[in-house]
Rosetta silent file (secondary structure, phi, psi, omega in degrees, C-alpha in Angstrom):
SEQUENCE: MRVAVPGTCGELVQGTLDGIPCLVSCPITAYSVAEVKYGVGTGWRLPPHLVKARTALHYGLEYLDLADSQGHIHLHSDLPHGRGYGSSTADIGATLFALGHAADRVLQPAEAAQLALRVEPTDGSLFPGWVLWDHRGGQICEDLGAPPMLSVIVLDPGGQVDTVAYNRQAHEPILRTLSSQHRDAFTLLQDGIKHGDAATIGAAATLSAVAHQAILPNPLLEITLQLAQDIGAAGVCRAHSGTILGLLLDPHDTDLSEASALARQRYPKNVNIHGLSVIGGGPRRLTSETV
SCORE:     score description
SCORE:     0.000 S_00000001
   1 L     0.000  127.021 -178.870  -20.801   -6.435    7.789 S_00000001
   2 E  -120.529  135.076  178.483  -17.971   -3.885    7.535 S_00000001
   3 E  -132.182  137.260  172.339  -14.310   -4.614    6.711 S_00000001
   4 E  -111.456  136.088  172.833  -11.364   -2.101    6.472 S_00000001
   5 E  -120.885  119.962  179.999   -8.263   -2.675    4.486 S_00000001
   6 E   -59.549  144.263  162.614   -5.376   -0.194    5.008 S_00000001
   7 E   -81.036 -172.562 -173.718   -3.928    2.053    2.216 S_00000001
   8 E  -138.715  159.689  163.539   -0.171    2.591    1.986 S_00000001
   9 E  -100.656   74.037  178.076    2.396    5.369    1.649 S_00000001
  10 E    65.133 -136.469 -178.972    3.812    3.794   -1.240 S_00000001
  11 E  -129.031  149.580  174.296    6.320    1.055   -0.699 S_00000001
  12 E   -66.960  -49.695 -176.690    9.257    0.494    1.784 S_00000001
  13 E  -151.902  138.581  173.888   11.135   -1.228   -1.035 S_00000001
  14 E  -144.027  133.365  177.633   10.300   -2.140   -4.594 S_00000001
  15 E   176.096 -147.832  175.310   12.292   -3.760   -7.274 S_00000001
  16 E  -117.110  145.599  167.436   13.360   -7.234   -8.571 S_00000001
  17 E  -124.088  125.414  178.967   14.846  -10.338   -6.841 S_00000001
  18 L    48.340   37.621 -179.075   16.238  -12.837   -9.284 S_00000001
  19 L    84.154   -0.580 -176.522   14.263  -11.151  -12.116 S_00000001
  20 E  -106.461  121.447 -177.212   10.987  -11.291  -10.327 S_00000001
  21 E   -62.981  133.207  173.359    9.240   -7.853   -9.572 S_00000001
  22 E  -151.854  171.133 -174.604    8.334   -7.668   -5.907 S_00000001
  23 E  -153.133  175.285  168.350    7.708   -5.033   -3.107 S_00000001
  24 E  -136.085  106.639 -172.483    7.088   -4.427    0.501 S_00000001
  25 E   -76.891  165.885 -179.857    4.186   -2.084    0.906 S_00000001
  26 E  -122.341   80.423 -178.567    4.084    0.461    3.668 S_00000001
  27 E   -62.319  142.924 -176.185    0.634    0.230    5.171 S_00000001
  28 E  -135.349  173.625 -174.176   -0.706    3.256    7.126 S_00000001
  29 E   -78.163   55.696  174.724   -3.719    4.418    9.235 S_00000001
  30 E  -141.746  134.468 -164.529   -5.932    5.377    6.240 S_00000001
  31 E  -132.833  155.659  163.190   -8.505    2.885    4.966 S_00000001
  32 E  -105.046  139.674 -178.454  -10.942    1.687    2.434 S_00000001
  33 E  -132.333  127.010  175.897  -14.112    0.218    4.278 S_00000001
  34 E  -107.781  137.559  170.904  -16.562   -1.983    2.504 S_00000001
  35 E  -121.150  129.030 -179.362  -20.073   -2.688    4.002 S_00000001
  36 E  -114.875  132.182  167.511  -21.964   -5.624    2.620 S_00000001
  37 E  -111.564  109.452 -170.380  -25.627   -6.303    3.103 S_00000001
  38 E   -90.981  138.045  170.951  -26.009   -9.908    2.049 S_00000001
  39 L    88.080   14.947 -170.987  -29.118  -11.501    0.860 S_00000001
  40 L  -120.575  152.917  178.080  -31.126   -8.257    0.067 S_00000001
  41 L    74.444 -157.397  167.969  -32.370   -7.124   -3.314 S_00000001
  42 L  -125.936  131.594 -174.089  -31.893   -8.641   -6.729 S_00000001
  43 L    62.363 -157.589 -177.215  -28.456   -9.417   -7.895 S_00000001
  44 E  -122.243  132.819 -177.157  -25.616   -7.401   -6.644 S_00000001
  45 E  -110.372  130.866 -177.765  -25.451   -3.592   -6.381 S_00000001
  46 L  -147.420  136.891  179.010  -22.080   -1.656   -6.300 S_00000001
  47 L   -54.013  136.451 -169.898  -21.575    1.933   -7.502 S_00000001
  48 L   -62.571  -17.437 -175.780  -20.804    1.846  -11.191 S_00000001
  49 L   -84.382  -12.601  176.550  -17.621    3.941  -10.993 S_00000001
  50 L   -78.093   55.141 -167.214  -15.962    1.279   -8.844 S_00000001
  51 H   -52.328  -49.065 -168.920  -14.885   -0.584  -11.942 S_00000001
  52 H   -71.835  -48.787  177.505  -12.014   -2.597  -10.317 S_00000001
  53 H   -60.994  -40.972 -178.572  -13.984   -3.460   -7.123 S_00000001
  54 H   -64.785  -34.127  175.160  -16.907   -4.565   -9.237 S_00000001
  55 H   -60.822  -58.333 -178.674  -14.538   -6.830  -11.258 S_00000001
  56 H   -56.451  -37.169 -175.550  -13.178   -8.349   -7.990 S_00000001
  57 H   -65.917  -44.500  176.561  -16.745   -8.854   -6.640 S_00000001
  58 H   -48.766  -53.498 -178.108  -17.419  -10.898   -9.838 S_00000001
  59 H   -63.961  -37.291 -177.692  -14.413  -13.093   -9.178 S_00000001
  60 H   -74.655  -37.146  175.197  -15.126  -13.461   -5.514 S_00000001
  61 H   -58.510  -48.216  179.167  -18.712  -14.539   -6.155 S_00000001
  62 H   -60.113  -44.437  179.972  -17.530  -17.070   -8.588 S_00000001
  63 H   -68.941  -28.106  177.951  -14.695  -18.412   -6.317 S_00000001
  64 L   -97.707   10.140  176.869  -17.073  -18.721   -3.339 S_00000001
  65 L    61.939   43.047 -179.979  -19.866  -20.267   -5.370 S_00000001
  66 L  -117.448   27.486 -173.200  -22.170  -17.405   -4.675 S_00000001
  67 L   -63.273  -31.390 -178.153  -23.169  -16.577   -8.224 S_00000001
  68 L   -91.951   12.319  178.742  -26.920  -16.855   -7.420 S_00000001
  69 L   -86.052 -175.266  178.559  -26.753  -14.605   -4.318 S_00000001
  70 L  -148.148  160.559  175.125  -27.683  -10.986   -3.961 S_00000001
  71 E   166.648 -177.390  179.519  -26.749   -7.960   -1.866 S_00000001
  72 E  -118.213  140.834  168.395  -25.493   -4.420   -1.664 S_00000001
  73 E  -125.569  132.969  171.364  -22.052   -3.119   -1.244 S_00000001
  74 E  -120.775  133.663 -174.156  -21.119    0.344   -0.126 S_00000001
  75 E  -121.195  126.465  170.867  -17.430    1.442   -0.216 S_00000001
  76 E  -111.513  131.011  176.722  -15.989    4.417    1.690 S_00000001
  77 E  -135.561  148.612  173.252  -12.327    5.315    1.255 S_00000001
  78 L   -95.317    7.024 -162.082   -9.952    7.815    2.721 S_00000001
  79 L  -113.437  120.631  166.358   -7.484    7.144   -0.147 S_00000001
  80 L   -59.198  154.125  174.422   -7.032    9.303   -3.369 S_00000001
  81 L   -96.135  145.077  167.071   -6.478    7.260   -6.506 S_00000001
  82 L    85.566   15.598 -172.593   -3.426    7.307   -8.655 S_00000001
  83 L  -124.253   -6.662  174.247   -0.969    8.682   -6.195 S_00000001
  84 L   111.482   10.654 -178.880    0.494    5.658   -4.534 S_00000001
  85 L   -83.008   -2.570  176.302   -1.932    5.088   -1.559 S_00000001
  86 L    68.342   35.980 -176.051   -2.613    1.616   -2.717 S_00000001
  87 H   -64.023  -42.630  179.161   -6.256    2.608   -3.107 S_00000001
  88 H   -71.674  -27.674  179.332   -7.371    0.126   -5.619 S_00000001
  89 H   -69.091  -53.486 -178.061   -5.800   -2.817   -3.672 S_00000001
  90 H   -59.356  -40.998  173.932   -7.712   -1.559   -0.549 S_00000001
  91 H   -60.384  -46.610 -174.753  -10.890   -1.211   -2.378 S_00000001
  92 H   -64.741  -49.900 -177.223  -10.683   -4.636   -3.951 S_00000001
  93 H   -60.006  -44.185  179.947   -9.593   -6.225   -0.667 S_00000001
  94 H   -60.826  -38.397  178.515  -12.188   -4.648    1.440 S_00000001
  95 H   -60.784  -47.934 -177.953  -14.874   -5.770   -1.037 S_00000001
  96 H   -63.430  -48.747 -174.921  -13.534   -9.366   -1.080 S_00000001
  97 H   -69.301  -37.041  176.727  -13.130   -9.738    2.657 S_00000001
  98 H   -64.912  -34.317  178.095  -16.492   -8.135    3.420 S_00000001
  99 H   -67.203  -44.862 -174.043  -18.217  -10.362    1.040 S_00000001
 100 H   -65.019  -41.560 -178.499  -16.639  -13.489    2.420 S_00000001
 101 H   -60.407  -51.980 -177.481  -17.583  -12.424    6.098 S_00000001
 102 H   -53.123  -34.246 -178.515  -21.106  -11.528    5.095 S_00000001
 103 L  -100.146   15.074 -179.419  -21.597  -14.942    3.482 S_00000001
 104 L    48.680   46.983 -175.832  -19.924  -16.807    6.327 S_00000001
 105 L  -140.889   60.736 -174.424  -17.220  -17.928    3.747 S_00000001
 106 L   -50.764  120.650  177.145  -14.175  -16.191    5.270 S_00000001
 107 L   -84.403  133.311  170.428  -11.448  -15.463    2.739 S_00000001
 108 L   -79.486  153.852  178.831   -7.737  -15.922    3.790 S_00000001
 109 H   -54.102  -44.338  174.507   -5.405  -13.066    2.683 S_00000001
 110 H   -51.781  -45.976  179.810   -3.683  -15.431    0.204 S_00000001
 111 H   -68.593  -47.053  174.667   -7.014  -16.216   -1.461 S_00000001
 112 H   -53.212  -38.880 -176.883   -7.959  -12.662   -1.579 S_00000001
 113 H   -72.130  -41.682  175.971   -4.691  -11.604   -3.042 S_00000001
 114 H   -64.207  -29.441  175.180   -4.886  -14.117   -5.812 S_00000001
 115 H   -73.856  -35.448  178.502   -8.354  -13.022   -6.731 S_00000001
 116 H   -67.713  -38.487  174.858   -7.118   -9.436   -6.703 S_00000001
 117 H   -57.473  -24.635  179.096   -4.309  -10.286   -9.046 S_00000001
 118 L   -72.309  -18.472 -175.788   -6.799  -11.317  -11.610 S_00000001
 119 L   -96.052  -42.312 -170.993   -7.959   -7.583  -11.645 S_00000001
 120 L  -174.059  162.474  169.400   -4.563   -5.876  -11.487 S_00000001
 121 L   -54.935  145.377 -161.544   -1.083   -5.931   -9.848 S_00000001
 122 L  -137.352  141.314 -175.425   -1.849   -5.853   -6.112 S_00000001
 123 L   -69.900  164.378  173.680   -0.088   -4.393   -3.088 S_00000001
 124 H   -84.520    6.278 -178.623    1.038   -6.536   -0.098 S_00000001
 125 H   -69.690   -8.893 -177.640   -1.372   -4.593    2.156 S_00000001
 126 H   -80.436  -18.587 -174.825   -3.930   -7.454    1.955 S_00000001
 127 L  -103.277  150.312  173.963   -1.646   -9.669    4.253 S_00000001
 128 L   -61.186  150.663  179.043   -1.095   -9.085    8.040 S_00000001
 129 E    73.034 -147.902  176.439    2.170   -7.604    9.068 S_00000001
 130 E  -120.716  139.458  173.439    4.670   -6.752    6.307 S_00000001
 131 E  -131.263  153.456  167.015    5.356   -9.205    3.568 S_00000001
 132 E   -87.197  123.183 -167.690    7.692   -9.506    0.559 S_00000001
 133 E  -135.077  137.627  168.261    5.302   -9.909   -2.338 S_00000001
 134 L   -82.198   99.801 -171.545    5.358  -10.511   -6.053 S_00000001
 135 L   -78.707   -6.803 -176.983    2.753   -7.948   -6.852 S_00000001
 136 L  -100.927  -52.257 -173.495    2.489   -9.076  -10.454 S_00000001
 137 L  -107.265  -21.486 -172.920    2.426  -12.918  -10.290 S_00000001
 138 L    66.909   26.121  175.309    2.070  -13.842   -6.672 S_00000001
 139 L   -76.645  -29.110 -175.070    4.990  -16.239   -6.891 S_00000001
 140 L  -120.052  127.112  172.673    6.748  -14.886   -3.856 S_00000001
 141 E  -140.385   97.068 -176.274    4.959  -14.225   -0.517 S_00000001
 142 E  -114.653  126.549  173.613    7.396  -14.110    2.400 S_00000001
 143 E   -78.122  125.681 -174.699    6.104  -13.077    5.816 S_00000001
 144 E  -106.257   -0.118  173.961    8.573  -10.585    7.170 S_00000001
 145 E   102.120 -173.817 -178.971    6.857  -10.157   10.584 S_00000001
 146 L   -81.489  146.983 -176.324    5.192   -7.303   12.390 S_00000001
 147 L   -76.678  146.994  165.185    6.508   -3.730   11.778 S_00000001
 148 L   -65.982  174.568 -178.346    8.189   -1.843   14.671 S_00000001
 149 L   -72.620  125.364  179.315    6.608    1.330   15.969 S_00000001
 150 E  -146.236  147.080  168.788    6.971    4.011   13.073 S_00000001
 151 E  -112.664  162.362  179.274    5.159    7.173   12.218 S_00000001
 152 E  -138.670  142.425  166.006    5.143    8.637    8.728 S_00000001
 153 E  -102.740  109.730  178.815    4.718   12.137    7.310 S_00000001
 154 E   -85.792  127.543  178.921    2.915   11.727    3.971 S_00000001
 155 E  -103.363  108.379 -170.424    3.870   14.247    1.443 S_00000001
 156 E  -122.451  107.594  179.708    1.126   14.549   -1.237 S_00000001
 157 L   -95.345   19.388 -179.128    1.660   16.979   -4.079 S_00000001
 158 L    75.179 -156.702 -178.005   -1.447   15.753   -5.894 S_00000001
 159 L    72.881  172.422  173.667   -1.315   14.711   -9.573 S_00000001
 160 L  -142.343  153.919  166.326   -1.691   11.136  -10.711 S_00000001
 161 L  -110.031  127.431  178.480    0.152    8.304  -12.345 S_00000001
 162 L   -69.860  101.080 -173.076   -1.820    6.261  -14.712 S_00000001
 163 H   -66.814  -36.785  179.468   -0.976    2.827  -13.036 S_00000001
 164 H   -61.175  -50.600  178.392   -2.450    0.820  -15.896 S_00000001
 165 H   -65.701  -41.618 -178.417   -0.239    2.572  -18.468 S_00000001
 166 H   -58.703  -43.012 -176.109    2.758    2.487  -16.070 S_00000001
 167 L   -75.064   -8.375  176.408    2.450   -1.254  -15.573 S_00000001
 168 L   -89.696  -20.966 -177.184    2.415   -1.839  -19.310 S_00000001
 169 L   -56.419  149.627 -179.510    5.657   -0.033  -19.808 S_00000001
 170 L   -89.262   88.811 -177.050    8.851   -2.104  -20.478 S_00000001
 171 L   -91.826   -3.894 -168.401   10.990   -1.330  -17.378 S_00000001
 172 H   -53.673  -44.217 -173.984   13.015   -4.525  -17.571 S_00000001
 173 H   -62.055  -38.324  174.563   16.189   -3.107  -18.981 S_00000001
 174 H   -64.862  -47.738 -176.652   16.434   -0.437  -16.191 S_00000001
 175 H   -56.526  -32.850  179.512   15.385   -2.936  -13.614 S_00000001
 176 H   -70.344  -36.703 -177.836   18.279   -5.201  -14.539 S_00000001
 177 H   -75.396  -11.364  178.629   20.771   -2.497  -13.997 S_00000001
 178 L   -98.813   -0.289 -166.076   19.238   -1.739  -10.547 S_00000001
 179 H   -59.807  -38.873 -174.545   19.102   -5.394   -9.511 S_00000001
 180 H   -77.217  -34.969  169.339   21.990   -5.203   -7.015 S_00000001
 181 H   -55.162  -46.309 -179.200   20.522   -2.020   -5.372 S_00000001
 182 H   -64.978  -37.470  177.698   17.260   -3.685   -5.001 S_00000001
 183 H   -63.385  -43.377 -174.794   18.861   -6.847   -3.406 S_00000001
 184 H   -61.719  -44.569 -176.013   20.761   -4.597   -1.083 S_00000001
 185 H   -68.184  -40.526 -179.343   17.531   -2.643   -0.056 S_00000001
 186 H   -63.310  -45.914 -176.483   15.491   -5.877    0.408 S_00000001
 187 H   -64.927  -44.694  174.027   18.337   -7.324    2.557 S_00000001
 188 H   -55.058  -45.866 -177.839   18.667   -4.140    4.648 S_00000001
 189 H   -64.761  -40.657  177.167   14.863   -4.141    5.190 S_00000001
 190 H   -58.815  -43.776 -179.776   14.799   -7.778    6.251 S_00000001
 191 H   -64.896  -48.337 -178.933   17.580   -7.030    8.831 S_00000001
 192 H   -56.228  -40.883  171.959   15.867   -4.020   10.046 S_00000001
 193 H   -64.263  -46.141  178.166   12.617   -5.783   10.725 S_00000001
 194 H   -45.352  -51.783 -172.778   14.413   -8.675   12.449 S_00000001
 195 L   -96.088   11.015 -170.386   15.992   -6.350   14.902 S_00000001
 196 L    46.567   46.709 -168.533   13.220   -3.716   15.086 S_00000001
 197 L  -108.547  103.535  179.418   15.605   -1.162   13.994 S_00000001
 198 H   -57.362  -37.075 -172.895   13.824    1.936   12.432 S_00000001
 199 H   -70.383  -34.341  175.083   17.083    3.389   11.084 S_00000001
 200 H   -71.492  -44.413  174.396   17.897    0.273    9.058 S_00000001
 201 H   -53.626  -41.308  177.053   14.417    0.115    7.817 S_00000001
 202 H   -66.353  -38.938 -178.644   14.644    3.813    6.830 S_00000001
 203 H   -64.091  -33.021 -172.746   18.012    3.219    5.155 S_00000001
 204 H   -78.350  -45.224  177.337   16.497    0.395    3.000 S_00000001
 205 H   -55.183  -49.320 -173.951   13.426    2.641    2.070 S_00000001
 206 H   -66.182  -40.024  175.312   15.720    5.478    1.086 S_00000001
 207 H   -64.580  -31.260  177.200   17.923    3.362   -1.013 S_00000001
 208 H   -71.117  -36.539 -174.460   14.854    2.045   -2.939 S_00000001
 209 H   -64.876  -47.698 -177.207   13.390    5.550   -3.236 S_00000001
 210 H   -74.227  -37.747  175.651   16.529    6.958   -4.732 S_00000001
 211 H   -60.413  -33.676 -177.694   17.228    3.974   -7.098 S_00000001
 212 H   -73.284  -12.077  177.056   13.679    4.384   -8.496 S_00000001
 213 H   -59.645  -27.556  176.935   14.436    7.830   -9.698 S_00000001
 214 H   -63.503  -19.715 -170.283   15.952    6.084  -12.861 S_00000001
 215 L  -113.049  -46.537 -178.588   12.392    4.764  -13.665 S_00000001
 216 L  -141.864   95.692  177.132    9.982    7.426  -12.384 S_00000001
 217 L   -54.390  127.835  169.533   11.561   10.742  -11.226 S_00000001
 218 L  -111.023  118.232 -173.469    9.925   12.409   -8.297 S_00000001
 219 L   -63.456  -21.569  179.536   10.809   16.113   -8.242 S_00000001
 220 L   -91.042    4.218 -177.079   10.290   16.347   -4.521 S_00000001
 221 H   -74.947  -26.911 -178.950   12.702   13.702   -3.547 S_00000001
 222 H   -66.858  -45.958 -171.397   15.917   15.909   -3.177 S_00000001
 223 H   -74.792  -24.173 -179.291   14.173   18.323   -0.782 S_00000001
 224 H   -78.515  -35.298  171.231   12.688   15.365    1.155 S_00000001
 225 H   -59.056  -43.275  176.979   16.051   13.761    1.547 S_00000001
 226 H   -61.672  -43.546 -176.340   17.424   17.034    2.952 S_00000001
 227 H   -62.615  -39.739  178.606   14.484   17.384    5.319 S_00000001
 228 H   -55.878  -45.396  177.787   14.996   13.814    6.500 S_00000001
 229 H   -60.683  -48.105 -175.159   18.514   14.717    7.560 S_00000001
 230 H   -69.644  -26.936  174.549   17.427   17.822    9.336 S_00000001
 231 H   -97.867    1.797  177.980   14.699   16.405   11.363 S_00000001
 232 L    70.819   38.487  171.316   16.601   13.023   12.131 S_00000001
 233 L   -64.006  152.191  174.030   14.024   10.877   10.162 S_00000001
 234 L   -65.211  -39.421  172.308   14.724    7.305    9.895 S_00000001
 235 E   177.163 -164.520 -179.415   14.460    7.547    6.154 S_00000001
 236 E  -122.447  133.463  166.301   12.275    8.293    3.046 S_00000001
 237 E  -111.650  161.878 -174.945    9.718    6.072    1.425 S_00000001
 238 E  -150.519  160.437  169.047    7.971    6.734   -1.900 S_00000001
 239 L   -80.871  129.032 -178.399    5.207    5.464   -4.183 S_00000001
 240 L   -90.747   -9.482  171.681    7.065    3.639   -6.999 S_00000001
 241 L  -131.275   36.113 -176.151    3.987    4.082   -9.235 S_00000001
 242 L  -162.554 -165.259 -163.117    2.576    7.236   -7.858 S_00000001
 243 L  -115.141  -15.658 -179.200    3.399   10.804   -6.669 S_00000001
 244 L   -77.605  160.740  167.858    3.572   10.589   -2.850 S_00000001
 245 E  -134.355  165.634 -177.406    6.509   10.343   -0.570 S_00000001
 246 E  -141.577  141.635  170.911    6.793    9.661    3.108 S_00000001
 247 E   -97.220  111.296  178.277    9.292   10.731    5.883 S_00000001
 248 E   -81.915  125.387 -174.911    9.638    7.682    8.159 S_00000001
 249 E  -123.694  139.066  168.760   10.021    8.512   11.764 S_00000001
 250 L   -83.078  108.249 -174.955   10.989    6.675   14.897 S_00000001
 251 L   -61.027  -10.785  174.415    8.501    8.118   17.419 S_00000001
 252 L   -77.076  -21.322 -175.685   10.915    7.601   20.231 S_00000001
 253 L  -110.363  -23.301 -177.347   13.410    9.955   18.506 S_00000001
 254 L  -136.677  129.101 -172.741   11.317   12.400   16.609 S_00000001
 255 L   -73.334  119.809 -178.720    8.152   14.363   17.458 S_00000001
 256 H   -63.313  -46.314 -177.372    5.558   13.757   14.594 S_00000001
 257 H   -65.721  -41.238  177.126    3.826   17.181   15.155 S_00000001
 258 H   -60.227  -49.758  179.794    6.993   19.087   15.333 S_00000001
 259 H   -60.271  -38.131 -173.911    8.382   17.393   12.140 S_00000001
 260 H   -68.834  -42.774  176.147    5.073   17.886   10.304 S_00000001
 261 H   -64.190  -35.490  169.524    5.107   21.598   11.150 S_00000001
 262 H   -60.662  -38.827 -177.941    8.677   21.920    9.772 S_00000001
 263 H   -67.495  -32.541 -177.045    7.676   20.149    6.593 S_00000001
 264 H   -63.766  -31.612  177.652    4.824   22.539    6.102 S_00000001
 265 H   -74.501  -24.718  179.892    7.416   25.332    6.018 S_00000001
 266 H   -77.032  -38.636 -171.066    9.561   23.596    3.490 S_00000001
 267 L   -96.523  152.779  177.422    7.190   22.504    0.848 S_00000001
 268 L   -59.858  154.519 -175.463    5.032   24.449   -1.628 S_00000001
 269 L   -61.775  -18.869 -179.373    1.469   25.078   -0.483 S_00000001
 270 L   -83.541   -1.745  177.160    0.047   22.489   -2.987 S_00000001
 271 L   -92.354  113.374  171.442    1.747   19.726   -1.116 S_00000001
 272 E   -79.926  140.073 -167.193   -0.599   18.254    1.536 S_00000001
 273 E  -131.172  121.696  177.726    1.066   17.100    4.528 S_00000001
 274 E  -145.328  141.315 -179.784   -0.353   14.729    7.090 S_00000001
 275 E  -100.315  133.852  179.528    1.145   12.576    9.840 S_00000001
 276 E  -138.137  173.228  172.047    0.009    9.019   10.333 S_00000001
 277 E   -86.638  140.355  167.587    1.152    5.655   11.867 S_00000001
 278 E   -88.547  132.512 -167.792    2.795    2.924    9.956 S_00000001
 279 L  -131.100  177.928  164.477    1.021   -0.334   10.581 S_00000001
 280 L   -85.054  158.789 -178.169    0.813   -3.968    9.453 S_00000001
 281 E   -82.922 -151.984 -179.554   -1.579   -4.826    6.618 S_00000001
 282 L    90.348  159.292 -178.301   -4.540   -7.238    6.503 S_00000001
 283 L   -74.585  149.103  168.706   -8.297   -6.872    6.859 S_00000001
 284 E  -120.203  117.109  179.298  -10.025   -5.390    9.939 S_00000001
 285 E   -82.321  121.027 -173.234  -13.435   -6.637   10.752 S_00000001
 286 E   -96.369  135.326  177.349  -15.352   -3.545   12.150 S_00000001
 287 L  -116.410   -4.718 -175.836  -17.892   -3.745   14.903 S_00000001
 288 L  -140.452 -178.198  178.951  -18.223    0.086   15.481 S_00000001
 289 L   -75.844   -2.860 -174.199  -18.061    3.258   13.441 S_00000001
 290 L  -115.915  151.491  175.598  -14.340    3.525   13.893 S_00000001
 291 L   -86.023    0.000    0.000  -11.449    1.655   12.354 S_00000001
């Protein structure tokens, strides 16, 4: 049994609403894939370095009343860690969803998300479509609908943000000063999704990306904002606890290959640049070798 969960190019919007931290993830066509062989061996085998997925497996077995079961889990991921690709959420989600399918105990996204929250703050990429999601407490989960057709040029300068340490920092005073900008960004995003308007979605993402400079400055943001203007991008998204940024494109207006080629001319050689599609989140049950 193989299940894929998409990673993210950071978030379209992240901030607080009425004092509650929440976000809208930006799922992309890059995945973590978990393969489960159920009922083989003794106990459960999972590579030892996958600490978070292993912890999630423990919670999943407990939740599904499968503590006495056995099996093997293999995890393959396209997603680097610590940069904002939502890699931990994708690893954890793929593990949980694959376990459920293999045991004929299918987990719903809300169930998987609550289990994932027991491990760490969790992205909204476990849910189909786009969701407004309280990534720390799970108090808010609002279905925003399916995304319109969008491409993204992912700008990856490498490096890492220690997300565990980042999540322990006290950001509340700054978040309070940014609360009106966050609300504006969330409202813009909801309006853009409702009308399928890439430009409005991009404006929301850009507003959130710029506001977050007060919390985690990204040195590439200014050049990215300028490039967005030059190529007619819909907007700029970013990882709010990572290093990557994204140029959001309406494929009807901007050619992904041409825009990617121009981006490669503008950025230092250490910045990896790749064009992908923006998609809805949620698990994909695989029946072949391709996602």
